[in-house]
Structure formats: C-alpha cells, structure tokens
TORROVO-685650 format. One record per residue: residue number from 1; residue in one letter; x, y, z of N, C-alpha, C in turn. Coordinates in steps of 0.1 Angstrom, whole numbers. Each point is the difference from the previous one (the first is absolute). Example, Ala and Ser with C-alpha at 12.3 -4.5 7.8 and 13.67 -1.06 7.14 Angstrom:
2
1,A,132,-57,78,-9,12,0,9,12,0 .
2,S,-4,11,-7,9,11,0,-8,11,8 .
***
This chain:
231
1,M,756,459,753,3,14,4,9,0,12 .
2,H,6,11,3,9,1,11,-7,1,13 .
3,V,3,-9,9,-7,0,14,11,-2,10 .
4,Y,-1,7,11,10,-2,11,-6,3,13 .
5,Y,7,-5,11,-5,3,14,8,12,5 .
6,D,-7,10,6,7,13,4,-2,1,15 .
7,E,11,-4,7,0,1,15,-1,15,4 .
8,N,5,9,-8,0,14,4,-14,6,0 .
9,R,-10,-7,-6,-13,5,0,-10,-7,9 .
10,E,6,-8,9,-9,-7,10,-5,10,10 .
11,Y,-13,-1,3,-6,8,11,1,-8,13 .
12,N,8,5,9,2,-7,13,-8,6,11 .
13,E,-6,12,-3,-9,6,10,-14,-6,-3 .
14,V,-6,-5,10,-13,-7,-1,-11,9,-5 .
15,R,-7,-4,-11,-11,7,-5,-13,-8,3 .
16,L,-11,7,2,-13,-6,3,-7,-3,-13 .
17,H,-7,-12,0,-9,-3,-11,-13,-5,6 .
18,P,-12,6,-3,-1,11,-10,6,14,6 .
19,Y,5,7,-10,7,13,4,-11,11,1 .
20,Q,2,8,10,-9,12,1,9,12,3 .
21,P,-1,11,-7,9,12,2,-3,6,14 .
22,N,10,5,6,-1,8,13,-4,14,-4 .
23,A,-1,9,11,-4,14,-2,10,7,-9 .
24,A,13,-3,0,10,7,-8,-1,-5,-14 .
25,E,-7,-11,-3,0,-5,-14,-15,0,-5 .
26,A,-7,10,5,-15,1,-3,-3,1,-15 .
27,S,10,4,-8,-2,2,-15,1,-14,-7 .
28,Q,5,-10,7,1,-13,-6,-13,-8,1 .
29,A,-3,-9,-10,-13,-6,-1,-2,-11,10 .
30,G,11,-6,6,-2,-11,9,-4,-13,-8 .
31,F,-3,-10,7,-2,-13,-6,-14,-1,-6 .
32,V,-1,-5,-12,-13,-3,-7,1,-14,-4 .
33,D,-10,-8,4,0,-14,-3,-5,-2,-14 .
34,F,9,-3,-9,-3,-2,-14,-7,-13,-3 .
35,K,0,-9,10,-7,-13,-1,-15,4,0 .
36,A,-4,9,9,-14,4,1,-4,11,-9 .
37,E,9,9,-4,-3,12,-8,10,1,-12 .
38,P,0,-10,-9,10,1,-11,-3,12,-9 .
39,Y,-12,5,-1,-3,12,-8,7,12,4 .
40,R,5,1,12,7,12,6,14,1,-4 .
41,I,6,-11,-7,14,0,-3,4,13,-8 .
42,P,-7,4,-11,5,12,-7,-2,13,8 .
43,E,-9,0,10,-3,11,8,11,2,11 .
44,V,3,-11,6,9,1,12,15,2,-3 .
45,L,4,-6,-11,15,0,-4,3,13,-6 .
46,E,2,10,8,2,14,-5,13,2,-8 .
47,D,10,-8,3,13,1,-8,-2,-4,-14 .
48,F,-10,-9,-3,-2,-5,-13,-10,8,-9 .
49,R,-8,8,7,-11,7,-7,5,9,-11 .
50,P,11,8,1,4,8,-11,3,-8,-13 .
51,Y,3,-13,2,4,-8,-12,-10,-11,-3 .
52,A,-13,3,4,-10,-10,-2,-3,-4,-14 .
53,S,3,9,-10,-2,-3,-14,10,-10,-5 .
54,E,11,-2,7,11,-9,-5,-4,-15,1 .
55,P,2,-8,-10,-3,-14,1,7,-7,12 .
56,A,12,4,4,7,-6,11,-8,2,13 .
57,V,-6,12,2,-7,2,12,-13,-8,0 .
58,Q,-6,-1,-11,-12,-8,-1,3,-15,2 .
59,T,12,-4,-4,4,-14,3,2,-1,15 .
60,F,6,10,7,2,0,14,-14,-1,8 .
61,Y,-9,8,-5,-14,-1,6,-6,-14,-1 .
62,S,1,-6,-12,-5,-13,-2,7,-10,8 .
63,M,13,1,1,8,-9,9,-5,1,14 .
64,L,-2,12,5,-4,1,14,-14,-6,2 .
65,R,-9,2,-10,-13,-6,2,0,-15,0 .
66,W,10,-6,-8,1,-14,1,6,-5,13 .
67,I,11,7,4,7,-4,12,-9,0,12 .
68,N,-9,9,0,-10,2,12,-13,-7,-3 .
69,G,-1,-7,-11,-13,-6,-4,-1,-14,5 .
70,P,-12,-6,-4,-3,-13,6,9,-12,-5 .
71,E,7,2,-11,8,-11,-5,14,-1,6 .
72,S,4,11,8,13,1,5,1,-4,14 .
73,E,12,-6,4,3,-3,14,9,11,6 .
74,L,2,11,-8,8,11,5,-8,12,2 .
75,E,6,11,5,-6,13,0,10,11,0 .
76,S,-3,12,-4,10,11,0,-3,8,13 .
77,A,11,7,4,-1,7,12,4,15,-1 .
78,D,8,3,-10,5,14,-1,6,1,-14 .
79,C,1,13,-6,7,2,-12,4,15,-1 .
80,L,9,2,-9,5,14,-2,5,1,-14 .
81,F,-1,12,-6,5,2,-14,5,14,-2 .
82,R,12,1,-7,6,12,-3,5,0,-15 .
83,G,-3,10,-7,6,1,-13,-10,2,-11 .
84,P,5,1,-13,15,-1,-4,7,13,5 .
85,E,13,-2,2,9,11,4,14,-3,-4 .
86,Q,9,9,2,14,-2,-4,5,-13,7 .
87,N,8,-8,-7,5,-12,5,11,3,10 .
88,S,-2,-5,12,10,2,11,8,-13,2 .
89,S,-3,-11,-8,6,-13,2,9,-2,-12 .
90,T,10,9,-2,8,-1,-12,9,-12,0 .
91,R,3,-6,11,9,-12,1,-8,-12,-6 .
92,T,-13,1,1,-9,-11,-4,-4,1,-15 .
93,S,-3,13,-4,-5,2,-13,6,13,-6 .
94,H,2,-1,-13,5,12,-7,-11,9,-5 .
95,H,-12,-4,1,-11,7,-5,-3,13,8 .
96,A,-6,10,-7,-1,13,6,-11,1,11 .
97,L,-10,-8,-1,-12,1,9,-3,-13,8 .
98,Q,-6,2,11,-4,-12,8,-14,3,6 .
99,A,-7,-11,3,-12,1,9,2,-11,10 .
100,H,-4,2,12,3,-10,11,-11,0,10 .
101,G,-1,-10,8,-10,-1,11,2,-13,7 .
102,R,-11,-4,8,0,-12,8,-14,-6,0 .
103,L,0,-13,4,-13,-7,2,3,-10,11 .
104,C,-9,1,10,1,-10,11,-10,-11,-1 .
105,L,4,-12,2,-8,-12,-2,1,-9,12 .
106,M,-11,-8,2,0,-9,12,-9,-11,-2 .
107,F,1,-11,8,-10,-10,0,-14,5,5 .
108,R,-10,-4,-7,-14,5,5,-3,-7,13 .
109,H,5,-13,2,-2,-6,13,11,5,9 .
110,L,-4,10,9,10,8,7,10,-8,8 .
111,P,-3,-11,7,10,-7,8,12,-4,-9 .
112,G,-2,-3,-13,11,-3,-9,11,10,0 .
113,N,-4,13,2,10,10,0,8,1,13 .
114,C,-4,-7,10,6,1,13,8,-13,3 .
115,H,0,-9,-9,8,-12,1,12,1,-9 .
116,A,12,0,6,13,3,-7,1,-9,-13 .
117,E,-2,-13,2,2,-9,-11,-10,2,-12 .
118,S,-13,3,3,-9,2,-10,2,14,-7 .
119,F,4,10,8,3,13,-6,12,-1,-9 .
120,D,11,-7,4,12,-2,-8,-4,-7,-13 .
121,W,-9,-9,0,-5,-7,-12,-6,10,-9 .
122,L,-9,9,5,-6,10,-8,10,9,-7 .
123,L,9,5,8,11,8,-6,7,-6,-11 .
124,T,4,-13,3,8,-7,-10,-8,-4,-12 .
125,R,-12,-4,2,-9,-4,-11,-2,11,-10 .
126,L,-4,12,5,-2,12,-8,13,3,-8 .
127,G,11,1,7,13,3,-6,4,-9,-11 .
128,T,-2,-13,3,4,-10,-10,-8,1,-13 .
129,A,-13,2,2,-9,1,-11,4,12,-9 .
130,L,3,11,6,3,12,-7,14,-1,-7 .
131,N,9,-7,7,14,-1,-5,0,-7,-14 .
132,F,-9,-10,-2,0,-8,-12,-10,6,-10 .
133,M,-5,11,2,-11,6,-9,6,11,-8 .
134,D,-5,1,-13,3,11,-9,15,3,0 .
135,T,8,-10,-4,14,1,0,6,10,-10 .
136,E,-8,4,-9,4,11,-10,-1,14,6 .
137,L,-6,1,11,-1,13,7,12,2,9 .
138,V,10,7,-5,13,1,6,1,10,11 .
139,M,11,-1,8,1,9,12,0,15,-4 .
140,S,5,4,-11,0,14,-4,-14,5,-3 .
141,E,-10,-9,-1,-14,4,-3,-9,-2,12 .
142,A,3,-10,9,-9,-2,11,7,-8,11 .
143,V,-3,3,12,6,-7,12,-11,-2,10 .
144,I,0,-11,7,-8,-2,12,8,-4,12 .
145,G,-1,7,11,7,-4,12,-10,-5,10 .
146,F,4,-10,8,-8,-5,11,5,4,13 .
147,S,-9,2,10,4,2,14,-12,-5,8 .
148,K,2,-1,13,-11,-3,9,-2,11,10 .
149,S,-12,2,4,-4,11,9,-6,-6,12 .
150,R,6,3,12,-6,-5,12,-14,6,2 .
151,T,-9,-9,4,-14,4,1,-7,-6,12 .
152,L,-9,7,6,-8,-5,11,-14,-1,-6 .
153,F,-6,-11,-1,-13,-2,-6,-10,0,12 .
154,T,-6,12,1,-9,3,12,-12,-10,1 .
155,E,-4,-5,-12,-12,-8,1,2,-14,7 .
156,I,13,-4,1,3,-13,7,9,3,11 .
157,S,1,12,5,9,4,11,-8,-1,13 .
158,N,8,-2,11,-6,1,13,2,14,6 .
159,G,5,9,-8,3,13,5,-12,9,2 .
160,T,2,12,5,-11,9,3,3,14,-4 .
161,V,-10,8,-2,2,14,-4,0,8,13 .
162,R,11,8,2,1,8,12,-8,13,-1 .
163,A,-1,7,11,-9,12,0,5,11,-10 .
164,D,13,0,-3,6,9,-9,-1,-4,-15 .
165,G,-7,-12,-2,-2,-5,-14,10,-9,-5 .
166,Q,11,-2,7,11,-9,-4,-4,-14,3 .
167,F,5,-9,-9,-3,-14,2,12,-6,8 .
168,E,-4,-8,11,11,-5,8,-1,-15,0 .
169,S,11,-7,-1,0,-15,0,13,-5,6 .
170,D,0,-13,3,12,-6,6,9,-4,-12 .
171,R,13,-3,3,10,-4,-10,-4,-13,-6 .
172,D,-6,-9,8,-4,-13,-5,-14,-1,-5 .
173,D,-6,12,-3,-14,0,-5,-2,-8,-12 .
174,P,-10,-8,-2,-2,-8,-12,-3,8,-12 .
175,G,-2,13,1,-2,8,-12,12,5,-6 .
176,H,12,-2,6,12,5,-6,4,-9,-12 .
177,G,3,7,-11,4,-7,-12,7,9,-10 .
178,N,-2,-2,-13,6,7,-11,-9,1,-12 .
179,Q,2,10,-8,-5,2,-13,11,0,-11 .
180,V,-3,-5,-12,10,1,-11,-2,14,-6 .
181,T,11,7,-2,0,12,-7,8,-1,-14 .
182,L,-7,2,-11,6,1,-13,3,14,-4 .
183,W,13,3,-2,4,13,-5,3,-1,-15 .
184,F,-6,9,-8,1,-2,-14,5,13,-6 .
185,W,8,-1,-11,6,11,-8,-2,-3,-15 .
186,A,-5,9,-7,-1,-1,-15,8,12,-6 .
187,F,7,-3,-10,9,10,-7,-3,1,-14 .
188,G,3,12,-6,-1,3,-14,5,14,-3 .
189,D,2,2,-13,4,14,-4,-12,9,-3 .
190,T,-12,-6,-1,-12,8,-1,-10,-5,10 .
191,E,-11,8,3,-10,-4,9,-7,-13,-5 .
192,A,-2,0,-13,-7,-11,-6,8,-13,2 .
193,A,13,0,-1,8,-11,2,0,-4,15 .
194,V,0,9,9,0,-3,14,-13,-7,3 .
195,F,-12,5,-5,-12,-6,3,-2,-14,-6 .
196,A,6,-2,-12,0,-13,-6,7,-10,8 .
197,N,12,4,5,7,-10,9,-7,-2,14 .
198,L,-7,11,4,-7,-1,13,-12,-10,-2 .
199,D,-6,1,-12,-11,-10,-2,5,-14,0 .
200,R,12,-2,-5,5,-14,0,3,-4,15 .
201,I,5,9,8,3,-3,14,-13,-4,7 .
202,F,-11,8,-2,-12,-4,7,-6,-13,-5 .
203,S,1,-2,-13,-5,-13,-6,8,-12,6 .
204,N,13,2,2,8,-10,6,-3,-3,14 .
205,I,-2,11,8,-4,-2,14,-13,-7,1 .
206,W,-10,4,-9,-13,-7,0,2,-15,-3 .
207,A,8,-3,-10,1,-14,-3,7,-8,12 .
208,A,10,7,6,6,-7,12,-9,-2,11 .
209,C,-9,10,2,-11,-2,11,-9,-11,-4 .
210,R,-4,-2,-12,-9,-11,-4,7,-13,3 .
211,I,13,-1,-4,7,-13,2,1,-3,15 .
212,T,3,11,8,1,-2,14,-13,-4,7 .
213,S,-10,7,-4,-14,-3,5,-4,-14,-3 .
214,D,2,-4,-12,-3,-14,-4,8,-10,8 .
215,A,12,3,3,8,-9,9,-6,-1,14 .
216,I,-4,11,5,-6,1,13,-13,-9,0 .
217,T,-8,2,-10,-13,-7,-1,3,-15,0 .
218,Q,10,-4,-8,3,-14,-1,5,-6,13 .
219,G,9,8,7,5,-4,13,-11,-2,10 .
220,N,-10,10,0,-11,-1,9,-9,-13,-3 .
221,R,-2,-3,-13,-7,-12,-4,6,-12,5 .
222,L,14,-1,-2,7,-12,4,0,-2,15 .
223,A,0,12,7,0,-1,15,-14,-5,5 .
224,R,-10,5,-7,-14,-5,4,-1,-15,-3 .
225,E,5,-4,-11,-1,-15,-4,8,-8,10 .
226,A,12,5,4,8,-8,10,-7,-1,13 .
227,A,-6,12,4,-7,0,13,-12,-9,0 .
228,S,-7,-1,-11,-12,-9,-1,4,-15,0 .
229,R,11,-3,-6,5,-14,1,4,-4,14 .
230,G,5,10,7,5,-3,14,-11,0,10 .
231,A,-12,6,-4,-11,0,9,-7,-13,3 .
***
C-alpha cells in the first residue's frame, strides 16, 4: 500500500502525555489508559461510535485492544476519525468519497520515545513494514502518511504543575520526546467500498504493529542476554 512521510503534518508544539483537556476543552474525554481499561475503547472513541456496526471499526477496536494489551511493546495515545464524506483529495484518488483520521503510537517503555535513535527506529520500522504490505491496495483506494508529534511524557519528566494548571519543564527535560502519528485515508465510490478499504488499512496497521512489537521483544531479549554474558 502507499505510505509516505508528511513533514507538513508534524506537530511541533509540545503536547503532554497523558493528555488532559483544559477548561476550554471540557467537552473532550481526556486520556484514558486502554492498557488498564480496554473495555472502554468503544465508549471513549466518540468519532467511531456512529459507525460501530461496520467491520472496519470493529477491526480498529480489536487492534487497539491488542496494541494496548499484554502481548504488545507499543501503546496508543490518540486517534481521530471523519467520514465517509465527499473526497477532498482528488489529486490522490478519483473516487467520490473518503474517510480519514489519525492514530498516535509510541513505545510502551516511555524513555524509548525520548531517545532520538530509538524513536527514529520505531518510525522507520513501522513505515517499512506497511510499505511492503498489501501491495494490491493502490493509492487511489488507500493512503497512510507518517509524521512525528513532539511530546512531553509527564510520567518521566522533572517538570512541575504550576498554580494555573500548566505543566512547566526545562528544555533539556528527560521527558521530551515524540510520538508516531499515522494519518490514514480510505477512498471509494460508495460507503461500502470506503469501509472495505478502511478495514484493509486497519488490518495492515495492526500487522505492522505486530511485526514491530516482535522486533522490540527480540531486541530486548538480545540485550538482556548480552548483559548477562558481560556480568
């Protein structure tokens, strides 16, 4: 399938993880830890609820349960969904309709997101896995764009919460890092076709996450073995 890196979609303003809405964003759900509460996925993801009967959305829910489950070295941080609606990406696809959204992913071991080399590995590993997957799914049917989002991981930060509720940290704070953001588009001339392509997108992302998680597990095992030999 068609995968590319999109510099125009990078988030350069630092976002906090875990995210909590401020007073002006009180209608937003805020962060829910799906590792601890996977049963809340269908409840919390309000963008997906109107389409819950679609197999693609059920695939997305299952994927999130796995990503945040005990077998995974990854976790999700944020997602969004819009559609189906009129296709606004006519240079990419000739089809009449599109659905689109995003999914943010990261290492479950938080310091890995704050080390440039390890984060770049995660970004590249996910992109490479997707690039060689489902080659019959052409660009006019589905696209995935990658970007990175600057993030401050408050759980490993030395920062503090000010009296006004804002989180304050130094530029060299150990909690500064990034998350991977996947931007996805599915196209079709009917809603059924859009959701069929969307289901393939989610299945491909899930497969890429399993490949990446397995590589992390293997890397961790090799590191432990090397450390034990050196002890």
